[in-house]
N, CA, C and O atoms as a MOPAC input file, in Angstrom:
PM7 MOZYME 1SCF
protein

 N    -12.78400 1   -41.55700 1   -19.77800 1
 C    -12.37000 1   -40.77700 1   -18.63300 1
 C    -12.35300 1   -39.30200 1   -19.02900 1
 O    -11.85300 1   -38.94800 1   -20.09600 1
 N    -12.88500 1   -38.46600 1   -18.18900 1
 C    -12.91500 1   -37.03200 1   -18.44200 1
 C    -11.61800 1   -36.40400 1   -17.95500 1
 O    -11.11700 1   -36.75100 1   -16.88500 1
 N    -11.06600 1   -35.46600 1   -18.75200 1
 C     -9.85600 1   -34.79500 1   -18.29600 1
 C    -10.16100 1   -33.51500 1   -17.53800 1
 O     -9.34000 1   -33.04400 1   -16.75100 1
 N    -11.33100 1   -32.95400 1   -17.77200 1
 C    -11.66700 1   -31.72700 1   -17.04500 1
 C    -13.17600 1   -31.61500 1   -16.90400 1
 O    -13.91800 1   -31.79800 1   -17.86900 1
 N    -13.61000 1   -31.31800 1   -15.71900 1
 C    -15.01600 1   -31.01600 1   -15.48700 1
 C    -15.06300 1   -29.79300 1   -14.59300 1
 O    -14.48400 1   -29.77500 1   -13.50600 1
 N    -15.76000 1   -28.77300 1   -15.06500 1
 C    -15.95100 1   -27.56000 1   -14.28800 1
 C    -17.44100 1   -27.43700 1   -14.04800 1
 O    -18.22400 1   -27.42200 1   -14.99700 1
 N    -17.83800 1   -27.35100 1   -12.80000 1
 C    -19.26300 1   -27.22700 1   -12.49200 1
 C    -19.46700 1   -26.00800 1   -11.60900 1
 O    -18.87900 1   -25.89700 1   -10.53300 1
 N    -20.30600 1   -25.09800 1   -12.07900 1
 C    -20.75600 1   -23.97100 1   -11.27300 1
 C    -22.22700 1   -24.23600 1   -11.02300 1
 O    -23.02300 1   -24.22100 1   -11.96200 1
 N    -22.60200 1   -24.47500 1    -9.78600 1
 C    -23.99300 1   -24.76500 1    -9.47600 1
 C    -24.53200 1   -23.66800 1    -8.56300 1
 O    -23.94200 1   -23.35000 1    -7.53000 1
 N    -25.62900 1   -23.11600 1    -8.95600 1
 C    -26.26200 1   -22.05400 1    -8.18300 1
 C    -27.60700 1   -22.58300 1    -7.68500 1
 O    -28.45400 1   -22.98200 1    -8.48500 1
 N    -27.80200 1   -22.58500 1    -6.37500 1
 C    -29.10900 1   -22.95100 1    -5.83800 1
 C    -30.08800 1   -21.89000 1    -6.29800 1
 O    -29.91000 1   -20.70800 1    -6.00500 1
 N    -31.12000 1   -22.30200 1    -7.01700 1
 C    -31.94500 1   -21.31200 1    -7.69600 1
 C    -33.42000 1   -21.37200 1    -7.33900 1
 O    -34.24400 1   -20.87000 1    -8.10400 1
 N    -33.77700 1   -21.94900 1    -6.24100 1
 C    -35.19200 1   -22.14500 1    -5.97200 1
 C    -35.96000 1   -20.83500 1    -5.83700 1
 O    -37.12900 1   -20.77400 1    -6.21700 1
 N    -35.33000 1   -19.77900 1    -5.30300 1
 C    -36.06100 1   -18.52800 1    -5.09300 1
 C    -35.74600 1   -17.47300 1    -6.14900 1
 O    -36.36800 1   -16.41000 1    -6.15200 1
 N    -34.81000 1   -17.73400 1    -7.03100 1
 C    -34.40300 1   -16.75300 1    -8.03300 1
 C    -35.41900 1   -16.68000 1    -9.16700 1
 O    -35.87700 1   -17.71200 1    -9.65800 1
 N    -35.77300 1   -15.46800 1    -9.58600 1
 C    -36.63200 1   -15.36700 1   -10.77000 1
 C    -35.85500 1   -15.78200 1   -12.00600 1
 O    -34.62900 1   -15.67300 1   -12.03700 1
 N    -36.55300 1   -16.25500 1   -13.01800 1
 C    -35.89800 1   -16.62100 1   -14.27700 1
 C    -35.87900 1   -15.36800 1   -15.13800 1
 O    -36.71800 1   -15.17600 1   -16.01800 1
 N    -34.89800 1   -14.52700 1   -14.85700 1
 C    -34.72500 1   -13.26700 1   -15.58000 1
 C    -33.28900 1   -12.80300 1   -15.37900 1
 O    -32.74300 1   -12.90500 1   -14.28100 1
 N    -32.69100 1   -12.30200 1   -16.43000 1
 C    -31.32200 1   -11.79300 1   -16.33600 1
 C    -31.33600 1   -10.41000 1   -15.71000 1
 O    -32.21500 1    -9.59700 1   -15.99400 1
 N    -30.36400 1   -10.15200 1   -14.86200 1
 C    -30.21200 1    -8.85800 1   -14.21300 1
 C    -28.86300 1    -8.28000 1   -14.62800 1
 O    -27.85900 1    -8.49800 1   -13.94900 1
 N    -28.83400 1    -7.55500 1   -15.72600 1
 C    -27.57000 1    -6.99100 1   -16.21000 1
 C    -27.00700 1    -5.93800 1   -15.27100 1
 O    -25.83200 1    -5.58600 1   -15.37500 1
 N    -27.82600 1    -5.42700 1   -14.35400 1
 C    -27.32200 1    -4.48000 1   -13.35700 1
 C    -26.39600 1    -5.15100 1   -12.34800 1
 O    -25.74700 1    -4.46900 1   -11.55500 1
 N    -26.33000 1    -6.47700 1   -12.37300 1
 C    -25.38300 1    -7.19400 1   -11.51500 1
 C    -23.95200 1    -7.00700 1   -12.01300 1
 O    -22.99500 1    -7.32400 1   -11.30600 1
 N    -23.81200 1    -6.49000 1   -13.23200 1
 C    -22.49800 1    -6.23500 1   -13.81900 1
 C    -22.27600 1    -4.73000 1   -13.91900 1
 O    -23.22200 1    -3.96200 1   -14.08900 1
 N    -21.01600 1    -4.31900 1   -13.81100 1
 C    -20.69400 1    -2.91000 1   -14.02000 1
 C    -20.83400 1    -2.60700 1   -15.51300 1
 O    -20.96400 1    -3.52100 1   -16.32600 1
 N    -20.80600 1    -1.33300 1   -15.86500 1
 C    -20.90800 1    -0.94600 1   -17.27500 1
 C    -19.79200 1    -1.58600 1   -18.09200 1
 O    -20.03400 1    -2.06800 1   -19.19900 1
 N    -18.59500 1    -1.59600 1   -17.56700 1
 C    -17.46300 1    -2.21400 1   -18.28200 1
 C    -17.64800 1    -3.72200 1   -18.39800 1
 O    -17.36400 1    -4.30700 1   -19.44300 1
 N    -18.12600 1    -4.35300 1   -17.32200 1
 C    -18.38500 1    -5.80400 1   -17.36600 1
 C    -19.47800 1    -6.13100 1   -18.37800 1
 O    -19.38300 1    -7.14100 1   -19.07600 1
 N    -20.51700 1    -5.29600 1   -18.47300 1
 C    -21.58600 1    -5.51800 1   -19.46200 1
 C    -21.03500 1    -5.45700 1   -20.87600 1
 O    -21.40200 1    -6.27100 1   -21.72400 1
 N    -20.16400 1    -4.50700 1   -21.13200 1
 C    -19.54500 1    -4.37900 1   -22.45300 1
 C    -18.72100 1    -5.62400 1   -22.79100 1
 O    -18.82800 1    -6.16500 1   -23.89200 1
 N    -17.89900 1    -6.07500 1   -21.84000 1
 C    -17.08700 1    -7.28000 1   -22.05700 1
 C    -17.97800 1    -8.51500 1   -22.19700 1
 O    -17.71700 1    -9.38700 1   -23.02600 1
 N    -19.03300 1    -8.58000 1   -21.37800 1
 C    -19.94000 1    -9.72600 1   -21.43300 1
 C    -20.65400 1    -9.79800 1   -22.78500 1
 O    -20.85100 1   -10.88800 1   -23.32300 1
 N    -21.03800 1    -8.65600 1   -23.32900 1
 C    -21.69400 1    -8.63600 1   -24.63900 1
 C    -20.75500 1    -9.18000 1   -25.71600 1
 O    -21.17400 1    -9.95800 1   -26.57300 1
 N    -19.49000 1    -8.77300 1   -25.67300 1
 C    -18.51200 1    -9.27300 1   -26.65200 1
 C    -18.27900 1   -10.77200 1   -26.46300 1
 O    -18.21700 1   -11.51700 1   -27.44000 1
 N    -18.15000 1   -11.21600 1   -25.21100 1
 C    -17.97600 1   -12.64700 1   -24.93200 1
 C    -19.19200 1   -13.43800 1   -25.39900 1
 O    -19.05200 1   -14.52100 1   -25.96800 1
 N    -20.37100 1   -12.90400 1   -25.16200 1
 C    -21.60400 1   -13.59000 1   -25.56200 1
 C    -21.65500 1   -13.78600 1   -27.07100 1
 O    -22.05400 1   -14.84600 1   -27.55400 1
 N    -21.25000 1   -12.76300 1   -27.81000 1
 C    -21.23800 1   -12.90200 1   -29.27500 1
 C    -20.27900 1   -14.00700 1   -29.71600 1
 O    -20.60900 1   -14.80900 1   -30.58900 1
 N    -19.08800 1   -14.04600 1   -29.10900 1
 C    -18.10200 1   -15.07800 1   -29.47600 1
 C    -18.54600 1   -16.47200 1   -29.03800 1
 O    -18.53400 1   -17.41500 1   -29.82900 1
 N    -18.93400 1   -16.59000 1   -27.77500 1
 C    -19.24600 1   -17.90600 1   -27.21100 1
 C    -20.57700 1   -18.43800 1   -27.73900 1
 O    -20.62400 1   -19.53600 1   -28.29300 1
 N    -21.64300 1   -17.68600 1   -27.57800 1
 C    -22.95700 1   -18.16400 1   -28.02600 1
 C    -22.98300 1   -18.33400 1   -29.54000 1
 O    -23.69900 1   -19.19100 1   -30.05900 1
 N    -22.20600 1   -17.52000 1   -30.24700 1
 C    -22.12300 1   -17.66600 1   -31.69200 1
 C    -21.45700 1   -18.96000 1   -32.12100 1
 O    -21.60100 1   -19.39200 1   -33.26500 1
 N    -20.73100 1   -19.57600 1   -31.20400 1
 C    -20.03700 1   -20.83400 1   -31.50500 1
 C    -20.78800 1   -22.06800 1   -31.01500 1
 O    -20.32700 1   -23.19000 1   -31.22600 1
 N    -21.95200 1   -21.87900 1   -30.35600 1
 C    -22.73100 1   -23.02300 1   -29.88200 1
 C    -23.10000 1   -23.91600 1   -31.06700 1
 O    -23.57400 1   -23.42700 1   -32.09200 1
 N    -22.88300 1   -25.21500 1   -30.92600 1
 C    -23.22300 1   -26.18800 1   -31.96200 1
 C    -23.88800 1   -27.39800 1   -31.31500 1
 O    -23.78900 1   -27.60600 1   -30.10500 1
 N    -24.55000 1   -28.17100 1   -32.12100 1
 C    -25.14000 1   -29.45300 1   -31.71300 1
 C    -26.00500 1   -29.33500 1   -30.46100 1
 O    -25.77200 1   -30.05200 1   -29.48700 1
 N    -26.99200 1   -28.45000 1   -30.46800 1
 C    -27.85000 1   -28.34900 1   -29.28400 1
 C    -28.66500 1   -29.61500 1   -29.07000 1
 O    -29.22300 1   -30.17900 1   -30.01200 1
 N    -28.72400 1   -30.04500 1   -27.83300 1
 C    -29.59800 1   -31.16900 1   -27.49400 1
 C    -30.28500 1   -30.85100 1   -26.17600 1
 O    -29.65400 1   -30.42500 1   -25.20900 1
 N    -31.57700 1   -31.06800 1   -26.16300 1
 C    -32.36800 1   -30.80400 1   -24.96700 1
 C    -32.05700 1   -31.84600 1   -23.90600 1
 O    -31.89900 1   -33.02900 1   -24.20800 1
 N    -31.97200 1   -31.39700 1   -22.66000 1
 C    -31.84000 1   -32.29100 1   -21.52100 1
 C    -33.12700 1   -32.16600 1   -20.70800 1
 O    -34.01600 1   -31.39500 1   -21.07000 1
 N    -33.23100 1   -32.90100 1   -19.63700 1
 C    -34.45200 1   -32.85000 1   -18.82100 1
 C    -34.73000 1   -31.44800 1   -18.28700 1
 O    -35.88800 1   -31.04200 1   -18.18100 1
 N    -33.66300 1   -30.70000 1   -17.94600 1
 C    -33.86500 1   -29.39200 1   -17.32400 1
 C    -33.06100 1   -28.27100 1   -17.99100 1
 O    -32.80700 1   -27.23500 1   -17.37600 1
 N    -32.65800 1   -28.48200 1   -19.26200 1
 C    -31.89800 1   -27.44000 1   -19.93900 1
 C    -31.42600 1   -27.87000 1   -21.31700 1
 O    -32.13300 1   -28.56600 1   -22.04600 1
 N    -30.21700 1   -27.44100 1   -21.65900 1
 C    -29.64300 1   -27.71400 1   -22.97600 1
 C    -28.18100 1   -28.06100 1   -22.85100 1
 O    -27.47400 1   -27.52400 1   -21.99700 1
 N    -27.72100 1   -28.97200 1   -23.71600 1
 C    -26.30000 1   -29.29300 1   -23.84800 1
 C    -25.85800 1   -28.79900 1   -25.22000 1
 O    -26.57500 1   -28.95000 1   -26.20900 1
 N    -24.67100 1   -28.21100 1   -25.26500 1
 C    -24.16800 1   -27.60400 1   -26.49300 1
 C    -22.68700 1   -27.91000 1   -26.64500 1
 O    -21.98000 1   -28.06900 1   -25.64900 1
 N    -22.21500 1   -27.99300 1   -27.87200 1
 C    -20.78600 1   -28.14000 1   -28.13800 1
 C    -20.18400 1   -26.76300 1   -28.33800 1
 O    -20.78400 1   -25.88500 1   -28.96000 1
 N    -18.97400 1   -26.59100 1   -27.79500 1
 C    -18.22400 1   -25.35100 1   -27.94300 1
 C    -16.79000 1   -25.73300 1   -28.28100 1
 O    -16.20600 1   -26.55700 1   -27.57600 1
 N    -16.19200 1   -25.16200 1   -29.34100 1
 C    -14.80800 1   -25.49800 1   -29.68600 1
 C    -13.85600 1   -25.27000 1   -28.51200 1
 O    -13.95900 1   -24.26500 1   -27.80900 1
 N    -12.93300 1   -26.20600 1   -28.30500 1
 C    -12.00900 1   -26.09000 1   -27.16700 1
 C    -11.15000 1   -24.83400 1   -27.24200 1
 O    -10.65400 1   -24.36500 1   -26.21800 1
 N    -10.97100 1   -24.29000 1   -28.42800 1
 C    -10.19900 1   -23.05500 1   -28.56000 1
 C    -10.85900 1   -21.89900 1   -27.79800 1
 O    -10.20000 1   -20.92100 1   -27.44400 1
 N    -12.14900 1   -22.02400 1   -27.55400 1
 C    -12.89100 1   -20.97000 1   -26.85100 1
 C    -12.98600 1   -21.19200 1   -25.34200 1
 O    -13.67900 1   -20.43800 1   -24.65800 1
 N    -12.31000 1   -22.20300 1   -24.81300 1
 C    -12.42200 1   -22.47900 1   -23.37200 1
 C    -12.08000 1   -21.27400 1   -22.49200 1
 O    -12.79800 1   -21.02400 1   -21.52400 1
 N    -11.01300 1   -20.51300 1   -22.78400 1
 C    -10.76500 1   -19.33200 1   -21.93400 1
 C    -11.92500 1   -18.33100 1   -21.98200 1
 O    -12.32900 1   -17.79600 1   -20.94900 1
 N    -12.45800 1   -18.08000 1   -23.18000 1
 C    -13.61200 1   -17.18100 1   -23.30100 1
 C    -14.84100 1   -17.78100 1   -22.63300 1
 O    -15.61100 1   -17.06400 1   -21.99400 1
 N    -15.03100 1   -19.08500 1   -22.77400 1
 C    -16.18400 1   -19.75200 1   -22.15600 1
 C    -16.14300 1   -19.59100 1   -20.63500 1
 O    -17.16900 1   -19.31500 1   -20.01300 1
 N    -14.96800 1   -19.76100 1   -20.04100 1
 C    -14.83900 1   -19.61700 1   -18.58600 1
 C    -15.18500 1   -18.19300 1   -18.15300 1
 O    -15.87700 1   -18.00500 1   -17.15200 1
 N    -14.71200 1   -17.19200 1   -18.89200 1
 C    -15.03900 1   -15.79600 1   -18.58100 1
 C    -16.53300 1   -15.53200 1   -18.76200 1
 O    -17.15400 1   -14.83200 1   -17.96300 1
 N    -17.10000 1   -16.10700 1   -19.83100 1
 C    -18.52700 1   -15.92600 1   -20.09700 1
 C    -19.36500 1   -16.51200 1   -18.96700 1
 O    -20.31100 1   -15.88100 1   -18.49600 1
 N    -19.01100 1   -17.72400 1   -18.53400 1
 C    -19.74500 1   -18.36100 1   -17.43100 1
 C    -19.64500 1   -17.50500 1   -16.17100 1
 O    -20.63200 1   -17.32300 1   -15.46000 1
 N    -18.45200 1   -16.98100 1   -15.89800 1
 C    -18.27400 1   -16.15900 1   -14.70200 1
 C    -19.18400 1   -14.93600 1   -14.73800 1
 O    -19.78200 1   -14.58300 1   -13.72100 1
 N    -19.29900 1   -14.28500 1   -15.89400 1
 C    -20.19900 1   -13.13200 1   -16.02300 1
 C    -21.66100 1   -13.55400 1   -15.99400 1
 O    -22.48600 1   -12.93900 1   -15.31800 1
 N    -21.96800 1   -14.60800 1   -16.73400 1
 C    -23.35500 1   -15.05600 1   -16.86800 1
 C    -23.93900 1   -15.48400 1   -15.52000 1
 O    -25.11600 1   -15.24000 1   -15.25300 1
 N    -23.13900 1   -16.11000 1   -14.68200 1
 C    -23.64100 1   -16.56200 1   -13.38600 1
 C    -23.98100 1   -15.40000 1   -12.46400 1
 O    -24.80000 1   -15.54200 1   -11.55600 1
 N    -23.35200 1   -14.24600 1   -12.69600 1
 C    -23.65500 1   -13.05700 1   -11.89300 1
 C    -24.99400 1   -12.45000 1   -12.29100 1
 O    -25.78600 1   -12.06200 1   -11.43200 1
 N    -25.24300 1   -12.36700 1   -13.59500 1
 C    -26.48700 1   -11.72300 1   -14.04000 1
 C    -27.64500 1   -12.71700 1   -14.16200 1
 O    -28.80600 1   -12.31000 1   -14.21400 1
 N    -27.33800 1   -14.00700 1   -14.20900 1
 C    -28.37600 1   -15.04100 1   -14.30900 1
 C    -28.13300 1   -16.10300 1   -13.23800 1
 O    -27.75600 1   -17.22900 1   -13.56300 1
 N    -28.34600 1   -15.75900 1   -11.96400 1
 C    -28.01200 1   -16.68100 1   -10.87600 1
 C    -28.90000 1   -17.92200 1   -10.79500 1
 O    -28.65600 1   -18.80400 1    -9.97100 1
 N    -29.91600 1   -17.99700 1   -11.63300 1
 C    -30.80200 1   -19.16000 1   -11.65300 1
 C    -30.24100 1   -20.28600 1   -12.52100 1
 O    -30.79700 1   -21.38400 1   -12.53800 1
 N    -29.14700 1   -20.03000 1   -13.24100 1
 C    -28.57400 1   -21.03700 1   -14.14200 1
 C    -27.55900 1   -21.93700 1   -13.45200 1
 O    -26.87300 1   -21.53000 1   -12.51400 1
 N    -27.48500 1   -23.15700 1   -13.93700 1
 C    -26.46600 1   -24.14200 1   -13.52700 1
 C    -25.61000 1   -24.38800 1   -14.76800 1
 O    -26.14300 1   -24.58900 1   -15.85900 1
 N    -24.28400 1   -24.37300 1   -14.60300 1
 C    -23.35300 1   -24.55500 1   -15.70400 1
 C    -22.49400 1   -25.78500 1   -15.46400 1
 O    -22.03300 1   -26.02500 1   -14.34800 1
 N    -22.28600 1   -26.55300 1   -16.50800 1
 C    -21.38700 1   -27.70200 1   -16.44100 1
 C    -20.60800 1   -27.75400 1   -17.74900 1
 O    -21.19200 1   -27.66400 1   -18.82800 1
 N    -19.27600 1   -27.90100 1   -17.65100 1
 C    -18.42700 1   -28.00700 1   -18.83000 1
 C    -17.63600 1   -29.30300 1   -18.72200 1
 O    -16.99200 1   -29.57200 1   -17.70800 1
 N    -17.69500 1   -30.10200 1   -19.78800 1
 C    -16.95400 1   -31.36700 1   -19.83100 1
 C    -16.06200 1   -31.34900 1   -21.06300 1
 O    -16.50700 1   -31.04800 1   -22.17100 1
 N    -14.80100 1   -31.67700 1   -20.84500 1
 C    -13.85000 1   -31.79800 1   -21.95100 1
 C    -13.27400 1   -33.21500 1   -21.90700 1
 O    -12.59200 1   -33.59300 1   -20.95400 1
 N    -13.55900 1   -33.97800 1   -22.94100 1
 C    -13.06800 1   -35.35100 1   -23.02600 1
 C    -11.63400 1   -35.35600 1   -23.56600 1
 O    -11.24500 1   -34.42600 1   -24.27300 1
 N    -10.84600 1   -36.37900 1   -23.24900 1
 C     -9.47900 1   -36.46200 1   -23.75900 1
 C     -9.44500 1   -36.38700 1   -25.28700 1
 O    -10.18500 1   -37.09900 1   -25.96600 1
 N     -8.59700 1   -35.53400 1   -25.81000 1
 C     -8.43400 1   -35.41500 1   -27.25500 1
 C     -9.57600 1   -34.74600 1   -27.98700 1
 O     -9.57600 1   -34.69800 1   -29.21700 1
 N    -10.54000 1   -34.23400 1   -27.26300 1
 C    -11.72400 1   -33.63900 1   -27.88800 1
 C    -11.38600 1   -32.30500 1   -28.55000 1
 O    -10.50600 1   -31.57000 1   -28.10400 1
 N    -12.10800 1   -32.02000 1   -29.62000 1
 C    -11.97900 1   -30.71500 1   -30.28000 1
 C    -13.09600 1   -29.76700 1   -29.83200 1
 O    -13.08000 1   -28.58000 1   -30.16000 1
 N    -14.05200 1   -30.29700 1   -29.09000 1
 C    -15.15200 1   -29.48200 1   -28.56900 1
 C    -15.43600 1   -29.87700 1   -27.12300 1
 O    -15.34300 1   -31.04400 1   -26.74300 1
 N    -15.78300 1   -28.87500 1   -26.33700 1
 C    -16.23800 1   -29.09500 1   -24.96600 1
 C    -17.75200 1   -29.23200 1   -25.00800 1
 O    -18.40000 1   -28.76600 1   -25.94500 1
 N    -18.30900 1   -29.87200 1   -23.99400 1
 C    -19.76000 1   -29.99200 1   -23.88100 1
 C    -20.20900 1   -29.09400 1   -22.74000 1
 O    -19.89100 1   -29.34300 1   -21.57700 1
 N    -20.94600 1   -28.05400 1   -23.08100 1
 C    -21.49300 1   -27.12500 1   -22.09900 1
 C    -22.93800 1   -27.50100 1   -21.85000 1
 O    -23.71600 1   -27.64300 1   -22.79300 1
 N    -23.30300 1   -27.66300 1   -20.58900 1
 C    -24.69600 1   -27.88300 1   -20.23000 1
 C    -25.16400 1   -26.69700 1   -19.40200 1
 O    -24.55900 1   -26.34100 1   -18.39100 1
 N    -26.25000 1   -26.10000 1   -19.85400 1
 C    -26.92500 1   -25.01200 1   -19.14700 1
 C    -28.25100 1   -25.56400 1   -18.66200 1
 O    -29.01900 1   -26.11200 1   -19.45300 1
 N    -28.53300 1   -25.43000 1   -17.37400 1
 C    -29.75500 1   -26.02300 1   -16.84400 1
 C    -30.22800 1   -25.25400 1   -15.62300 1
 O    -29.60600 1   -24.28300 1   -15.19200 1
 N    -31.34700 1   -25.71500 1   -15.07800 1
 C    -31.91600 1   -25.09300 1   -13.89000 1
 C    -33.29000 1   -25.65800 1   -13.60600 1
 O    -33.66400 1   -26.72100 1   -14.10100 1
 N    -34.02800 1   -24.92600 1   -12.80500 1
 C    -35.35000 1   -25.40200 1   -12.38500 1
 C    -36.35300 1   -25.29100 1   -13.53300 1
 O    -36.01700 1   -24.85100 1   -14.63300 1
 N    -37.57500 1   -25.69500 1   -13.25400 1
 C    -38.64300 1   -25.64400 1   -14.25400 1
 C    -38.74200 1   -24.24900 1   -14.86300 1
 O    -38.74600 1   -23.25000 1   -14.14300 1
 N    -38.81900 1   -24.18800 1   -16.16200 1
 C    -38.91800 1   -22.93000 1   -16.88100 1
 C    -37.60900 1   -22.47100 1   -17.49300 1
 O    -37.61500 1   -21.70000 1   -18.45300 1
 N    -36.48500 1   -22.93000 1   -16.95700 1
 C    -35.17500 1   -22.51200 1   -17.45400 1
 C    -34.92300 1   -23.04600 1   -18.86100 1
 O    -34.37200 1   -22.34300 1   -19.70800 1
 N    -35.32300 1   -24.27400 1   -19.10600 1
 C    -35.12100 1   -24.87300 1   -20.43000 1
 C    -35.78200 1   -24.02800 1   -21.52400 1
 O    -35.16200 1   -23.74700 1   -22.55000 1
 N    -37.02200 1   -23.62800 1   -21.31100 1
 C    -37.72800 1   -22.80300 1   -22.28900 1
 C    -37.09200 1   -21.41600 1   -22.39800 1
 O    -36.97900 1   -20.87000 1   -23.49500 1
 N    -36.68000 1   -20.85200 1   -21.27800 1
 C    -36.01600 1   -19.55200 1   -21.27200 1
 C    -34.75300 1   -19.60000 1   -22.13300 1
 O    -34.52400 1   -18.71500 1   -22.95800 1
 N    -33.93000 1   -20.64400 1   -21.93600 1
 C    -32.69800 1   -20.78100 1   -22.71000 1
 C    -32.98200 1   -20.95700 1   -24.19900 1
 O    -32.29800 1   -20.37700 1   -25.04200 1
 N    -33.99500 1   -21.76200 1   -24.51500 1
 C    -34.34900 1   -21.98700 1   -25.92500 1
 C    -34.70200 1   -20.66900 1   -26.59600 1
 O    -34.33100 1   -20.42900 1   -27.74500 1
 N    -35.42000 1   -19.81900 1   -25.87700 1
 C    -35.80700 1   -18.51900 1   -26.43500 1
 C    -34.60600 1   -17.57500 1   -26.53100 1
 O    -34.39700 1   -16.94200 1   -27.56500 1
 N    -33.82600 1   -17.48100 1   -25.46700 1
 C    -32.69600 1   -16.55100 1   -25.43600 1
 C    -31.62800 1   -16.87800 1   -26.47600 1
 O    -31.07300 1   -15.97800 1   -27.10700 1
 N    -31.34400 1   -18.16300 1   -26.65200 1
 C    -30.27900 1   -18.57600 1   -27.56500 1
 C    -30.81200 1   -19.16600 1   -28.86900 1
 O    -30.05700 1   -19.69400 1   -29.68600 1
 N    -32.14200 1   -19.06400 1   -29.04400 1
 C    -32.78400 1   -19.59300 1   -30.25500 1
 C    -32.38200 1   -21.05000 1   -30.49900 1
 O    -31.97300 1   -21.42800 1   -31.59700 1
 N    -32.51100 1   -21.85100 1   -29.44000 1
 C    -32.11400 1   -23.26100 1   -29.50200 1
 C    -33.26000 1   -24.13400 1   -29.96600 1
 O    -34.42200 1   -23.91700 1   -29.62000 1
 N    -32.90200 1   -25.11700 1   -30.75100 1
 C    -33.85100 1   -26.16000 1   -31.15200 1
 C    -33.02900 1   -27.37000 1   -31.57400 1
 O    -31.88300 1   -27.24300 1   -32.00400 1
 N    -33.62200 1   -28.51500 1   -31.44700 1
 C    -32.93700 1   -29.72400 1   -31.89500 1
 C    -33.24900 1   -29.95000 1   -33.35000 1
 O    -34.29900 1   -29.54400 1   -33.84800 1
 N    -32.34100 1   -30.59300 1   -34.01900 1
 C    -32.51200 1   -30.84900 1   -35.46000 1
 C    -32.77600 1   -32.30000 1   -35.72400 1
 O    -32.94400 1   -32.69700 1   -36.87800 1

């Protein structure tokens, strides 16, 4: 049984697969860059899904992860985010996905590969 599931889904059929940092204010960009370093730097256990990537993130970073998703969805509206936290888990499972092309975009942006 899952204790928490947060899903932010963005209909992305017409959105280009490109980040628009101008969707954030200068202050938001600065905060987003710091959040990105903390959150993306903690990504572990990447696994490819049909339309994206699933990653583990330590539960201690959940507040930062939520802020990161909120910023990321503004500048990358083509992404779909899903966070699952299982009972007693030490890591959350973040899934980033979207339409065709998003999986490759994410692999390049976050230097993802399966081991």
